[in-house]
N, C-alpha and C positions, 0 to 999 in steps of 0.2 A: 603211651601205655598201650600194650597189645589188648585187643578185644577178647581173645581167648588165650589162656595161659595153661600150657601143659605142665603138670607137676607130678614128679615121681618121689615117693617117700621110701626110704630104706629102713625097715624095722629090724634091728640087729641088737644083740645083747653082749655085755662084757664078759670076758673070761680073764684068766691071769696072764694070758699071752697077748700083749698089746699089738704085736705085729700081725698075729692071726686075726685079731679083731678087725684091724684095718683091711686085711686081705679079704676077709669074708664080706665086708661092706662093699669093697670094690668089685668083688665077684658078683654080688647082687646087682650092682649098677650095670655091669656088662650084660647080665641076664635081662634087665629091664630094657636095655636098648635093643635087644633081640625081639622083645615083645611089642614095644611101643615106638611109634615113629615121631610123634609130636611131644618133645620134652624140652621145655624152656628152663626148668629149674629142678634141682634135686635137693632134698633136705634129709638130714639124719638126726638121731636122738642126742640126748645129753650124756656125756661122760661114758660112752660105750667103748672108747679107745683105752683109757686108763682112768682109775678112780683115786683121787687124793684122800688120804686119811691123816689122822694126827701122827701116826707112826711113820708114814712114808712122805710126809709133806716136804721134808728137806731134800728129797731126791727125785720125786715123781714128775716134776715140772719139765716141760718141753720148751726149747727155743723155737722161735717162729720158723726158722729155716729147717726144721726137723722133717723126718719122713712123713709125718702127718700132712703138713702143708704141701710138700713136694709131690706126693702121690695124688692129692686132690687137684693140685694145679695141673699136673700132667693129664689127669682124667678130663678136666674141664676143657682144656685145649684140644685134646684128641677127639672129644665128642661134640665140641661146639655147644657147650651147655654151661649154665650158671649153677654154682653149688653153694648151698648153705651147709657147712660141714657138720653141723651138730657141734657140741662143745667138748673141749679137752682141757687139761691143766696147762696153762701157758704162763711162762715166766715173763714178767715185764718189770724191769728194774729190780727192786727188792720185793716185789709182790708176786704171789701165785694166784692166778685168776681162773675162773671157770668161763672159758672163752669160746665163742663161736666165730668162725671165719666166713667171710663172704668173698667168693671168688667168681670172676666173670668168665665169659666164654674164651677169652684169650689166656686164661690161666693166671690172671693178675689178681692180687689181693686188693679189693676195693674198700675194705674196712673190716673191723672186728667188733664184736659186742661181748662185754664181760658182764655176767650176771650181777645185777645190782641189789636184788632182794634175796638174801641167802636163807636157806632152809633151816632155820632154828625153830623147829616145831616137832610135835609128837616127841619122839625120843632122840631126834637127830639134832646136831649142832654144826651146821655147815661152816659157820664162821670160825670154827677151830681148825678147819682144813684148808680153806681158801680165803682170800681177801675179796671184798666187794668192789665191783666196778662203780664208776661215778657218772657215766653218761648213758643216755637212752639209746636204744638200738633202732636206727632208721637208716636205710641204705637205698640208693638208686641203682636199680638194675635196668637192662635194656627193655624188659617187659613191664616195668612199673616200679613204684615205690613200696618197699618192704619194711614192715616192723618186725622186731624179734623180741620175744619174751621166752625165758628159759624156765620151764617146769613150774616150780612154786609160784612164779610170777603171774600165773593164771589167776591166782587168788587176789591180786592187787588191781582192783577195778580202776583205781586212779591212774595207774601206769598204763593200762590198756587203753583207757579213754584218751590219755595224753598222746599216745601213738596215733590213735584214730583221728584226733583233732588236728594232727599235723599231716593229714591227708595221705596216709598209707593206703595202698590198694589191697594188700594181703598181709595177714599176720601169720608168721611162722613160729611154732612153739616146739623146739627140741626139748625132750623131757626124759626123765628117769623116774616114773611114777611107780611107787611100790605096790605090790600085791598086799592087801586085798582092796585097795581104795578105787576100784574101777568105777563104782557108782559116782564117786566124786569127780573123777576124771571126765566122765561123760557129761555131767552137768556143767562143769567148768568150761570145757571146750565149746559146748553148744551155746551156753549163755554168753561167752565172749563174742561169738559170731552174731548172735541175735541182738545183744545190747549195742554193739558197735556197727551193725549192718555191713559186715564184710566177711569175706572168706577167711577161715582159720584152718591152717594146715598144721596138725599136731602129730609129732613123731615120738613114740615111746619105745623104750627098750623092751626086748622080750627075752626072758630066761627064767630060771627058777624063782627069781626075786621080783621080776617086773612082768606085768601082765600083757604088754603090747597094747592092742586096741587103738593103734595109730589110725587117724581118721582125718577127713576133710569135712568141715561143717560149712554150710552155705550161709548167706546173709539172713536167712530166716531161722537159722539155728538147726537146720536139718542135716543129718549126716548123709553125704552123697557118695562117700567112698570110705571103706574101712579095710585095714589089713586083717589077714587071718591070724589065728592064735598060734603063730610060729614065726621064726625069722622069715622075712620075705619082703615083698614089694607092694606098695600101694600106689595107685595111679588115679588121676582125675584131671579134668579140664575145667578151669575156672572161667566162667562166663561173666565178663565185666559189664556187658550190656544189661544182663539180668541183675547184677549188683546195683547198677545205676537205677534201674526201674524200681527195685525194692526201696531204695533210698528216696525216690520221688513219691512213692505211695505212703511211706512211713517217714515223714520229714522230721525226725527227732532232733537232728542237728540244727535245723532252722528254728525248732520250737524250744530250744534250750533257754534257760533263764540264769545265765552265769552270775548275774548280779546278786542272786540269792544263795550262791554256793560258796560263800566265804568260810570254808572249814579248813582246819589244820589236822 
């Protein structure tokens, strides 16, 4: 694991033109490389490329070898950077999944995570538009072990703690959090970092429907970087030595009593 991890987040929002959505994201990545020198990993939001609905479910899905993967693979190899692509509607067999790809510096796919907890809440019913994945999201990059939760999954503390107990170094959260729930977003991101004593890198869409506020929260739950209220770039350096010191000062993992936690 690297002791310092340079992370760049791309805050971008969906339009009806999926090619343009992808090109805007890639353009912001290029701008980020002109600004910052130390970038180990890039992360993007949830479903900014195209958005499945009940009406378009039959034709919205992408094959793995589509433009989405090919462009990010090229970008990763060209810039020698790891990319967590954010999610898009991926076809796997007879299923349509809300899937995030993990691509290494060589442009190779090292794994993918499909959202397991679908957003059937408030007035939404995501289970009518995509299928749920059935595996947790943990991936080994050259800078460390990464956990992935997608948007609504910030609300599932059991899932986040499961990732943490499997020794992830950083939690990445691609999201499409609707306006006006920015107050809940702030609490959920910061509490995920504080409760699990790890860095959380959370990317949200920004447009007329999504409020942005992409951020990095440190192991004390403090926001150490935040995107502006527009499409743009967020950057931060994650200090793994600091994370380790906080875990030594607050040894909640060692003080756990799992024999008391038999809940379903």
